[in-house]
C-alpha positions as CSV (number, residue, x, y, z in Angstrom):
1,X,72.1,-18.0,54.8
2,X,75.6,-16.9,54.1
3,X,77.9,-15.8,57.0
4,X,80.5,-13.3,56.1
5,X,83.7,-12.1,57.8
6,X,85.0,-8.6,56.9
7,X,88.8,-8.0,57.0
8,X,89.2,-4.2,56.6
9,X,91.4,-1.8,58.8
10,X,89.6,1.3,57.6
11,X,86.6,2.1,59.9
12,X,84.6,3.9,57.2
13,X,85.2,1.2,54.6
14,X,84.4,-1.5,57.1
15,X,81.1,0.3,58.0
16,X,80.1,0.7,54.3
17,X,80.7,-2.9,53.5
18,X,78.9,-4.1,56.6
19,X,75.8,-2.0,55.5
20,X,76.0,-3.5,51.9
21,X,76.2,-6.9,53.2
22,X,73.1,-6.4,55.5
23,X,71.2,-4.7,52.7
24,X,71.8,-7.8,50.4
25,X,70.4,-9.9,53.2
26,X,73.6,-11.7,54.3
27,X,75.0,-11.9,57.8
28,X,78.1,-10.2,59.0
29,X,79.5,-12.4,61.7
30,X,82.7,-10.5,62.3
31,X,84.9,-7.6,61.4
32,X,88.7,-7.5,62.0
33,X,91.5,-5.3,60.8
34,X,94.6,-7.6,60.4
35,X,95.5,-10.8,58.5
36,X,96.4,-12.5,61.7
37,X,93.0,-11.7,63.3
38,X,91.3,-12.9,60.0
39,X,92.8,-16.3,60.3
40,X,92.0,-16.5,64.0
41,X,88.4,-15.4,63.5
42,X,87.9,-17.7,60.5
43,X,88.9,-20.6,62.7
44,X,86.4,-19.5,65.5
45,X,83.5,-18.3,63.4
46,X,83.7,-20.5,60.4
47,X,82.3,-18.0,57.9
48,X,81.1,-19.1,54.5
49,X,82.9,-16.1,52.9
50,X,85.6,-13.5,53.7
51,X,85.7,-10.0,52.2
52,X,89.4,-9.0,52.4
53,X,91.3,-5.8,51.9
54,X,94.8,-6.3,50.7
55,X,96.6,-3.6,52.5
56,X,96.2,-4.4,56.3
57,X,97.8,-3.6,59.6
58,X,99.9,-6.4,61.1
59,X,102.6,-8.7,59.6
60,X,100.4,-10.3,57.0
61,X,98.8,-8.6,54.1
62,X,95.5,-9.6,52.6
63,X,96.9,-12.0,50.0
64,X,99.0,-13.8,52.6
65,X,96.1,-14.2,54.9
66,X,93.9,-15.3,52.0
67,X,96.3,-18.0,51.0
68,X,95.9,-19.5,54.5
69,X,92.1,-19.2,54.4
70,X,91.6,-20.7,51.0
71,X,94.2,-23.4,51.2
72,X,93.8,-24.5,54.9
73,X,90.1,-23.7,55.6
74,X,88.8,-23.8,52.0
75,X,86.9,-20.5,52.6
76,X,86.3,-18.3,49.6
77,X,87.7,-14.8,49.6
78,X,86.6,-11.7,47.7
79,X,89.4,-9.2,47.7
80,X,87.9,-5.7,48.2
81,X,90.7,-3.2,47.6
82,X,91.8,0.2,46.3
83,X,94.9,-1.4,44.7
84,X,94.4,-1.6,41.0
85,X,97.8,-2.4,39.6
86,X,97.8,-5.5,37.2
87,X,100.7,-7.2,39.1
88,X,98.9,-7.1,42.5
89,X,95.6,-8.3,40.9
90,X,97.4,-11.1,39.0
91,X,99.2,-12.3,42.3
92,X,95.9,-12.3,44.1
93,X,94.0,-14.1,41.5
94,X,96.7,-16.9,41.4
95,X,95.1,-18.3,44.6
96,X,92.2,-20.8,44.5
97,X,88.7,-19.7,45.6
98,X,89.2,-15.9,45.2
99,X,87.6,-13.0,43.3
100,X,88.6,-9.4,43.0
101,X,86.7,-6.2,43.4
102,X,88.0,-2.6,43.3
103,X,86.8,0.1,45.7
104,X,84.5,1.8,45.8
105,X,82.4,-1.3,45.5
106,X,79.0,-1.0,43.9
107,X,76.1,-2.9,45.6
108,X,75.2,-4.8,42.5
109,X,78.8,-5.7,41.8
110,X,79.1,-7.2,45.3
111,X,75.8,-9.0,44.9
112,X,76.9,-10.6,41.6
113,X,80.3,-11.7,43.0
114,X,78.7,-13.4,46.0
115,X,76.1,-15.1,43.8
116,X,78.9,-16.3,41.5
117,X,80.6,-18.0,44.4
118,X,77.3,-19.3,45.8
119,X,75.0,-19.6,42.8
120,X,72.5,-21.9,44.7
121,X,72.0,-19.6,47.6
122,X,69.1,-17.2,46.6
123,X,68.3,-14.6,49.2
124,X,64.5,-14.6,50.2
125,X,62.9,-11.4,49.1
126,X,60.0,-10.0,51.0
127,X,57.4,-7.3,49.9
128,X,56.3,-5.2,52.7
129,X,52.8,-3.6,52.3
130,X,52.2,-1.2,55.2
131,X,51.0,2.4,55.3
132,X,52.3,3.4,58.7
133,X,55.8,4.7,58.3
134,X,57.1,3.8,61.8
135,X,55.7,0.2,61.6
136,X,57.1,-0.1,58.0
137,X,60.6,1.0,59.3
138,X,60.6,-1.3,62.2
139,X,59.4,-4.3,60.1
140,X,62.1,-3.6,57.4
141,X,64.8,-3.5,60.1
142,X,63.6,-6.8,61.6
143,X,63.4,-8.4,58.1
144,X,67.1,-7.4,57.4
145,X,68.2,-8.7,60.8
146,X,66.7,-12.1,60.0
147,X,68.9,-12.2,56.8
148,X,66.2,-11.5,54.3
149,X,65.9,-8.8,51.6
150,X,63.1,-6.2,51.4
151,X,62.2,-6.3,47.7
152,X,60.1,-3.1,48.0
153,X,58.0,-1.2,50.5
154,X,54.6,0.2,49.5
155,X,51.6,1.8,51.1
156,X,48.6,0.8,48.8
157,X,47.0,-2.3,47.4
158,X,47.4,-1.0,43.9
159,X,51.2,-0.5,44.4
160,X,51.4,-4.0,46.0
161,X,49.9,-5.6,42.9
162,X,52.2,-3.7,40.6
163,X,55.3,-4.7,42.7
164,X,54.3,-8.3,43.0
165,X,54.2,-8.5,39.2
166,X,57.6,-6.7,38.9
167,X,59.5,-7.9,41.7
168,X,58.2,-11.5,42.1
169,X,58.7,-11.6,45.9
170,X,59.1,-14.9,47.8
171,X,56.8,-13.6,50.5
172,X,54.3,-10.7,51.2
173,X,53.8,-9.1,54.6
174,X,50.4,-7.4,54.1
175,X,48.5,-4.8,56.2
176,X,44.8,-4.9,55.8
177,X,43.9,-1.2,56.2
178,X,45.8,0.5,53.5
179,X,45.9,3.8,51.5
180,X,44.1,3.7,48.1
181,X,40.9,2.2,46.9
182,X,41.4,-1.4,48.0
183,X,42.2,-2.9,51.3
184,X,44.8,-5.7,52.0
185,X,42.4,-8.5,51.6
186,X,41.2,-7.4,48.3
187,X,44.7,-6.9,47.2
188,X,45.6,-10.4,48.0
189,X,42.5,-11.6,46.2
190,X,43.7,-9.8,43.0
191,X,47.3,-11.1,43.5
192,X,45.9,-14.6,43.8
193,X,44.8,-14.4,40.1
194,X,48.4,-14.5,38.9
195,X,50.6,-15.5,41.8
196,X,50.5,-18.1,44.7
197,X,53.2,-16.1,46.6
198,X,52.8,-16.8,50.4
199,X,51.1,-14.0,52.4
200,X,51.1,-13.1,56.1
201,X,48.6,-10.5,57.1
202,X,49.6,-8.0,59.8
203,X,46.6,-6.1,61.1
204,X,45.3,-4.1,64.0
205,X,41.7,-5.4,63.3
206,X,41.3,-8.4,65.4
207,X,37.6,-9.0,64.7
208,X,36.5,-12.6,63.8
209,X,34.6,-11.2,60.8
210,X,37.9,-9.7,59.4
211,X,39.8,-12.9,60.1
212,X,37.2,-15.1,58.3
213,X,37.2,-12.8,55.3
214,X,41.0,-12.9,55.2
215,X,41.1,-16.6,55.4
216,X,39.1,-16.9,52.2
217,X,42.3,-15.7,50.4
218,X,44.3,-18.8,51.9
219,X,47.0,-16.7,53.7
220,X,50.0,-18.3,55.4
221,X,49.6,-16.3,58.6
222,X,47.3,-13.8,60.3
223,X,49.0,-11.8,63.1
224,X,47.6,-9.0,65.3
225,X,49.5,-5.7,65.8
226,X,51.4,-4.9,67.8
227,X,53.2,-7.8,66.2
228,X,55.4,-10.1,68.4
229,X,58.7,-10.1,66.4
230,X,59.6,-13.5,67.6
231,X,56.3,-14.9,66.4
232,X,56.7,-13.1,63.0
233,X,60.2,-14.5,62.8
234,X,58.9,-18.1,63.4
235,X,56.2,-17.7,60.7
236,X,58.7,-16.3,58.1
237,X,61.2,-19.1,58.9
238,X,58.5,-21.9,58.6
239,X,57.5,-20.4,55.1
240,X,61.1,-20.1,53.9
241,X,62.1,-23.6,55.1
242,X,58.9,-25.1,53.5
243,X,59.8,-23.4,50.2
244,X,63.4,-24.6,50.3
245,X,62.3,-28.2,51.0
246,X,59.8,-28.0,48.0
247,X,62.6,-26.6,45.8
248,X,64.9,-29.4,46.7
249,X,62.2,-32.1,46.0
């Protein structure tokens, strides 16, 4: 997980950047509008990365604040600014541990820049298979709050198989009763022919017969709706931590 501090004195720009960070699955730990506050919060919050505008309120501009953050705290900084002149850009890039993006920032550009700084931190991507719009929306919100990315949301088994091939998610949250010709269990059975991606079933069908049939597909979890979000969070983190340990080994 990457913790990010946003230093931006424009409310709308700060809001947009925060939404982009959350959409990418990273955690925004703080938002401030001055260079002085950036240094203070960096000391208190110890973020992994700072997104910094150059034109700020207060005595310090973004470059001066970044010089302190990078030299004293060794915190990488990505300048996110509307200033495009070559002189300012050159001055900013003379600092260690910095990158430079011009506003308006595209989501993919921000993603690429963060991955450039932290190439070994790969955000876990979850495929959400749920045909109830409200449940799907609530689950997506919870997934993003946990710091993971929703690779795709689909309503049918056929689409789930297609997206698993295309997106190669790190985890699938699978409802059992779905739109289309195949249910969630049969969908997982078909996915198992080409992928061993972890699967957690989320279902309103609590019958023992359904559970036994689902267990034949070797799932990593079986949760009954309404799902306790704390229990779901624990299941997801156990799977993610196991995957990370296996990767290291």
